[in-house]
N, C-alpha and C positions, 0 to 999 in steps of 0.2 A: 467449468463452473466450480466454484468453491463448494466443498461439502458443507452441509448445514452446521456441523459441529465446529467448523473452522471459521464461521462467520461471526463477526462482532456486530450485533444488531441493536442491542439496547442502547438508547440514548444516554443512559446513566453510565454505562460501561465506556462508551466513546468519550464522554465528558471527563471521566476519571483518567483515561489514558492521555487525553489532550492536556489535562491539568498537571498530572504527576509524571508523565513520561519524558524520557530523554529525547531531545530533538536532534535529528540528523537531516541536513538539507542539501539539495543540489539546485541547479538553476530552474528545473521544471517541477521538482517534487520535494515534499517534506514528509518525514516519517517520525511519528512519536512512538516510543517503545516503553512498555511498562510490564512488570511481572503479571502473569495470568493467574487468577485465583483458581482456575479450573485445571491447571496443569497441562494444557495443550495450547498450541499456537492458534490464535484467532486473529482475523484480519478484517479491517473496515477500509473502504475506499470512499473518500469524500471529494467530490468535484463541484466547485462553485459555479454559478451561472456565468459570471463575468461577461454579461452581455451576449451570450450565445444561447441558441435554442436547445430544445430538448433532444433533438437528433444528434447534434454535436456533443452535447453533454453525455448522453448515454453511450455514444461510440467511444468517447474517452474513458468512461468508467469501465466498459467491457474490455478495452485494451489493457488498462491498468490491472484489472482483476486477473486477467489471463496471464499477464507477465508475472505478477506476484505469485500466482498459483504454480506456474511452471519453473520459476527461477528461485523463489525465496522460501516458500512454504515447507519444502522437504527438509530444509536445514535449520529452521527456527526451533528454538527450545520452547519452554513453557512461557511464552510472552504474548501479550496483546499488542498489535500494531495498528496504527491509524495512518493510512497513506492519503495525503492531501495534495492535489495538483495546484500549481501556480497558474495564473492566467495565461502565461506563455505556452503552457502545455497543449493548448488547443491547436497551435500552429506547428507542433512537433510531428515528425514522421514516426512511424512505428519503430524504426531502427534507433532513432534518438531516444525514445522512451525506453526501449529495451536496454540501451547502454546505461542510462541513468538508473534504472532499476537494478542492473547488475552492479553498478558502483555502490549503491546503497546496500545491496546484499552483502558485498564484501565488507562494508563498514559495520554491518550487523553481525559479522563473523560466520556467515553462511558459506559452507564449502561449495565450490563449483560442482555442478551436476555433470556426471559423465554420461556420454552418449548423446 
């Protein structure tokens, strides 16, 4: 679970990042990145309904949050990021999501975690 200080929860902050942030995309995910006014990395995960129920939506959110926490958060600078899933992410395996998060992490300049 993401520590409270690393969560981007205010709708106004998420809207700012979505409006001003640089966009990076893969086939399953989109990330918007903007400088953080707090000086620490903060993350929001947004998963649309896309015709799926709450069980599927929450499972996808949990998977993405954990992947971002373990793969990306350790190497982010002072930026706010909003991770948004595409409708096709519902059908992706955990390994496919992991590969795409790793690809986006490299594009964000996050060094690979050792161990």
